[in-house]
Structure formats: C-alpha cells, structure tokens
C-alpha positions in Angstrom: 0.0 0.0 0.0 1.2 3.5 -0.8 2.6 5.3 2.3 0.1 8.2 2.0 -2.7 5.7 1.9 -1.3 3.9 4.9 -1.2 7.2 6.9 -4.8 8.2 5.8 -6.1 4.8 6.8 -4.3 5.1 10.1 -5.8 8.5 10.8 -9.2 7.4 9.7 -8.9 4.5 12.2 -7.9 6.8 15.0 -10.8 9.2 14.1 -13.3 6.3 14.2 -11.9 5.0 17.4 -11.8 8.4 19.0 -15.5 9.1 17.9 -16.6 5.6 19.2 -14.7 6.2 22.5 -16.3 9.6 23.0 -19.7 8.3 22.3 -19.1 5.4 24.6 -18.0 7.8 27.4 -21.1 10.0 26.7 -23.3 6.9 27.0 -21.7 6.0 30.3 -22.2 9.6 31.6 -25.9 9.3 30.6 -26.2 6.0 32.4 -24.6 7.6 35.5 -27.1 10.4 35.4 -29.9 8.0 35.2 -28.7 6.1 38.2 -28.5 9.3 40.3 -31.8 10.7 39.0 -34.0 9.3 41.7 -31.6 10.4 44.4 -30.4 13.8 43.0 -28.4 15.6 45.7 -30.2 18.8 44.7 -33.1 17.5 46.8 -31.2 18.5 49.9 -30.6 21.9 48.6 -34.3 22.3 47.8 -35.1 21.5 51.4 -32.6 24.1 52.5 -34.4 26.6 50.2 -37.9 25.7 51.4 -36.8 26.3 55.0 -35.2 29.7 54.0 -38.4 30.7 52.2 -40.4 30.3 55.4 -37.9 31.6 57.8 -38.3 35.1 59.3 -35.0 37.0 58.7 -33.4 40.4 58.4 -34.2 43.7 60.1 -37.9 43.3 59.3 -38.0 39.8 60.6 -40.1 38.7 57.7 -40.2 35.5 55.6 -40.3 35.4 51.8 -43.8 33.9 51.9 -45.3 37.2 50.5 -42.8 37.4 47.7 -44.4 37.9 44.3 -42.6 35.8 41.6 -45.0 36.8 39.0 -48.1 34.8 39.9 -49.1 36.7 43.0 -47.7 37.0 46.5 -46.6 33.7 47.9 -47.4 31.7 44.8 -44.3 29.5 44.0 -45.9 26.7 41.9 -45.3 27.4 38.2 -43.6 30.7 38.7 -40.1 29.7 37.6 -41.5 28.3 34.3 -42.6 31.8 33.5 -39.4 33.7 34.3 -37.9 36.1 33.3 -40.8 38.4 33.0 -41.6 42.1 33.4 -42.5 43.3 36.9 -44.5 46.5 37.2 -43.3 47.3 40.7 -39.7 47.6 39.5 -40.2 48.5 35.9 -37.8 45.8 34.9 -37.6 42.3 33.4 -36.3 40.1 36.1 -35.4 36.4 36.3 -36.0 34.2 39.4 -32.7 35.1 41.1 -33.1 38.8 40.5 -36.6 38.7 41.9 -35.5 36.7 44.9 -32.9 39.4 45.7 -35.6 42.0 45.3 -37.9 40.3 47.8 -35.1 39.7 50.3 -34.3 43.4 50.2 -37.9 44.8 50.2 -39.6 42.2 52.4 -36.8 41.3 54.8 -34.7 44.5 54.8 -31.5 42.7 53.9 -28.8 44.7 52.1 -28.5 43.9 48.4 -24.7 44.2 48.5 -24.5 41.5 51.2 -26.9 39.2 49.4 -25.0 39.3 46.0 -21.5 39.4 47.5 -21.2 35.7 47.1 -24.1 34.2 45.3 -22.4 31.0 44.4 -20.7 28.4 46.6 -17.3 27.1 46.2 -16.7 23.4 45.6 -17.4 21.4 48.7 -19.2 24.3 50.5 -22.7 24.4 51.7 -25.1 25.9 49.1 -25.5 29.6 49.4 -28.9 31.1 50.2 -29.4 32.1 46.5 -28.6 28.6 45.3 -31.0 27.0 47.8 -33.8 29.4 47.0 -33.4 29.0 43.3 -33.5 25.2 43.8 -36.7 25.4 45.8 -38.4 27.8 43.5 -37.5 25.9 40.3 -38.5 22.6 41.8 -42.0 24.0 42.3 -42.3 24.3 38.5 -41.2 20.7 37.8 -43.5 19.1 35.2 -45.0 22.5 34.1 -44.7 24.1 30.6 -42.1 26.7 30.1 -43.9 29.9 29.0 -41.7 32.9 29.0 -43.9 36.0 28.4 -43.3 38.2 25.4 -46.2 40.6 25.8 -44.7 43.7 27.4 -42.4 45.9 25.4 -39.7 45.4 27.9 -39.9 41.7 27.6 -39.5 41.9 23.8 -36.6 44.3 24.2 -34.9 41.9 26.6 -35.3 39.1 24.1 -33.8 41.1 21.3 -30.8 42.2 23.4 -30.3 38.6 24.5 -30.3 37.5 20.9 -27.7 40.1 20.1 -25.6 38.9 23.0 -25.9 35.3 22.0 -24.4 36.0 18.6 -21.9 38.7 19.7 -18.3 37.6 19.0 -15.4 39.0 21.0 -12.6 38.1 23.3 -9.1 36.6 22.5 -10.8 33.5 20.8 -13.4 35.5 18.9 -16.1 33.4 20.5 -19.8 33.9 20.9 -22.4 31.8 22.7 -23.4 30.7 19.2 -19.9 29.4 18.5 -20.7 26.4 20.7 -24.5 26.4 20.6 -25.8 27.0 17.1 -24.7 23.8 15.3 -25.5 20.1 15.6 -23.2 17.4 16.9 -20.7 19.7 18.6 -18.7 18.7 21.7 -16.2 20.2 24.1 -14.0 17.5 25.6 -16.7 14.9 26.4 -19.5 17.2 26.8 -22.2 17.4 24.1 -23.1 20.9 23.2 -26.8 21.4 22.5 -27.8 23.4 19.5 -29.9 26.0 21.1 -31.5 27.1 17.8 -33.4 23.8 17.8 -36.5 23.8 19.9 -36.0 20.4 21.5 -32.4 21.1 22.4 -33.3 24.6 23.8 -36.1 23.1 25.9 -34.0 20.3 27.2 -31.2 22.7 28.3 -33.4 25.4 29.8 -35.6 23.0 31.6 -32.8 21.3 33.5 -31.3 24.4 35.2 -30.7 25.0 38.1 -28.7 21.7 38.2 -26.5 19.7 40.5 -23.0 19.4 39.0 -21.6 16.0 40.1 -18.1 17.1 39.1 -18.3 20.1 41.5 -20.5 18.6 44.2 -22.6 21.7 44.1 -26.0 23.0 42.8 -25.5 25.6 40.2 -28.1 28.2 39.1 -28.9 29.6 35.6 -27.1 32.8 36.5 -24.0 30.8 37.3 -24.4 29.0 33.9 -24.4 32.3 32.1 -21.3 33.6 34.0 -19.4 30.4 33.4 -20.0 30.5 29.7 -18.6 34.1 29.7 -15.6 32.8 31.6 -15.0 30.0 29.1 -15.3 32.6 26.2 -12.6 34.7 28.1 -15.1 37.6 28.3 -15.1 40.1 31.2 -16.7 38.7 34.3 -20.5 38.7 34.0 -22.0 40.6 37.1 -24.6 38.8 39.1 -28.1 39.9 38.1 -26.7 42.1 35.4 -28.9 43.2 32.4 -26.8 41.1 30.1 -27.4 37.9 32.2 -31.1 38.5 32.4 -31.4 39.3 28.7 -29.5 36.1 27.7 -31.7 34.1 30.0 -34.8 35.7 28.5 -33.6 34.8 25.0 -32.9 31.2 25.9 -36.2 30.9 27.8 -38.2 32.1 24.9 -36.4 29.7 22.6 -37.3 27.0 25.1 -41.0 27.9 25.4 -43.3 24.9 25.2 -40.8 22.6 27.0 -41.4 20.9 30.3 -39.5 22.0 33.4 -37.4 19.3 35.0 -35.2 21.3 37.3 -33.1 20.9 39.4 -31.4 18.8 36.9 -28.2 16.7 37.1 -25.0 17.5 35.2 -21.7 15.8 34.9 
C-alpha cells in the first residue's frame, strides 16, 4: 500500500476509534445520570431553600412567603417556568434570582450588597442562600410548561438584546455563545453541546437548570451557567443579576418555550 494511503487509513482508524470512544463515554455519563436521577443531591438543597423561604429573617423579621414571583404574593408553583418576565413594581424584566434578591431586600430588609457578594458556593461548600432558594423555586415548577412571556415591550426588548448577546463575537478567541450552541453534533471535551437554535435542544437545556453538578459537588443556578459561559469565552466577568445575564436568560427561555421544566437537573 502507498505510504500516503497507509497514513490516511491510520488517521481514519484513529478518528473512528476516537469518535466511538467519545460516544461510549457520553453513553456512560448518561447512564450515571440516570442512576442518580432518583436520588439527586439537589433535593437536599431544595429542602434548604424551602426552609429559607419560610424563615423570618433580616431587620424586618419577615419570611419570603409574601414574595411575588409573577403569579401573585406567595405563589411559587409554576412561577419559575414563566421567568424572566416584566414586573410593574420595578419597571424591569427580572429572572428568578433577581426577583428573589428584590424580595429579600424589600420584604426582609436585607442589604443587596450583602446578598449578592457571594451568590455561588465554592466546591465542597454548603449551598448559598441564593442557590438554595433557586433550587426550591425551580422545583416548584417541575412538570410545568415553560412559557416565558413576550407581551410587554420590555420583555420583547430583553429578548432582542439577549439574541444580540448570543451572537456577539469577541474576546481573545473571537467566540460567541453561538460558537458552541448554534450547530448540531458539537462537543467540548466529552460534553455534548446542545444546538440552542433547535427547539427540542433549547427546551432540554433550559428545563434542567438549576442543576446539581456532580463534578463540583454543588448545585448551580442559571445565572452561574451564564457567568461560566462568559468565563469560558474569556469575556469580562458577568455581574450577578446584570442586564446582560437576564437578557440572555430571556432569549434562551423564549427559545425553550413549550418545553417541560425538569429542574433541578443533574449534570456531569
């Protein structure tokens, strides 16, 4: 056989072996998730959040049971599946985490700077209050349809800004969110990357956040997911509850509308 053909055949064999190996690993990861699904460690964080929701705290010694997440004061069931949305009392589009911060400030008298100083736990630490509350609130929408509203002008504007952010290329690698999430069959290391332009993929991705990350031993929120994507693109740090974060979540949520909430999910 001609040397060039031998080399090509060898490379083809390596490519096939690599593809088969990656697929095998992905299958094993899927099996692992399935085994843990009935005992998702996120349930412990949900319980922590449920207790926080009913605990009287802060200078006003109030609970969050009067917090309006968009479906009326104290109504938690189904609220997460319809967030982000426009809130008349703030004149802003807010996601679940931004709204929880608002309620902690207005109802309990807590200082916003103290709440957002460290919204995410480090690996091995107990879940933060924000992570716990996000787990509790999202779990109350499990099995419900994702219906991110687009009626108010501010909701539509948030979607359009989020779309622009999704496709915006910048940074040392000239990356955008779309670089990883607008094509089929893409992968980073062993992680399959969903094509968020496809309804089914967008629904599956949005519906499973917040999620417990086995590799980190921690529950991670949707705001954390946005910030970590920015980090991987080598963008400037995404501020917690920033307009950019909420706009991106709005865009992804609208793309996922019609899906069924399954959060907190389980990730590698």
